[in-house]
N, C-alpha and C positions, 0 to 999 in steps of 0.2 A: 443625218447622212445626206448623200447626194440624190436620194430618191430614185436610184437606178435599179433597185431590187423590187420585184413585184411580190416576193415572198419574204416573210420575216427571217431575221437572223436568230439562231438559237444556240443552245449549249449542246455539246456532244453527250451522247448517252453511254452508259456502261456497256451496252450491247455493241455499240460502234467501236468502243475501245477494244473489246474482245475480238471483233472482226479485224481490227488493225494489228492485232498481235499482242496486246497487253494481257497479262495473266493475273488472275486474282491472287493477291499476296505472294507473288513471285517477281523477282527483279527481271527487268527487260529493258536495257539501255538502247537496244537497236530499233525499237518501234518508232515510226515517224511522229507519233503523237507525243513522244517524250520531249519535254522542253527543259528539264532540269529544275523546274519549279512546280509545286503542287497546284492543282486546280480542280474545282468542283465539276461534276457532271450534272446533267438534268435528272438522273435516275435516283429515286429514293432508295434507301436501304432497309431501314427499320423504324419502328415507332414503339417506344416502351417507357412506361412511367412518366408520361407527359413530355418525353424528349424524342426528337426525331433525328435520324442520321441519314446522310446522303453519301453516294459514291463519289470518289475523287481519284484522280491520277496522282500518284506520289512523285516526289523528286527522283525516285529510283526507277520510274517507268512502270510500276505495277499499279493496279487499281485496288482500292480497298474502300472502307467506309468509315466515317467519323461523324461526330456531332458537329452541329453548325458553329460552335464557338471556336473551332479550329480556324487558323488564319490562312486559308487557301484563297487563291485568286480564281478567276474565271477566264475561259477562252471561248470566243465566239466561233461558230461554224456556219458555213453557207453550203447548201447542197446544190450541186450543179447537175443539169440533166446530161444524158449521155451524148448529146450532140454539141455540147460546149467545147470550144477549141481555145487553146492557149496559143496566141499568135506571136507574141514577143514578150520580152522581159525575163529577168532572172529571179523575181520574187522578192527583191529587196525593196526598202523604202524608196531608194533613189531610182530603181529600175523595176517597177511593179509588173506583175503579169498583166497582159491585156487579154481578157476573156471575151469571146464572141460566140454566137451560135448561128 
């Protein structure tokens, strides 16, 4: 990276998906975390018979859990403090947000 972050970048948790409006095993296409592609969260779900499963957000916008052999992607998240301001930009690659504090 460009070393502008003083804290690490992580994965979203199942709790954060719930706070954003995702429901466990229920479709929700309206939540902003829905991208149309499944991705893993940081949250573990279960461990049984030597296999572990993790939470993920599905292509339908609900979160569930699956074993790690499923072909899901990952999405990074960065937490901003409450004084961070978005000064310009539309959030696209060509016109990114400019964040300052």
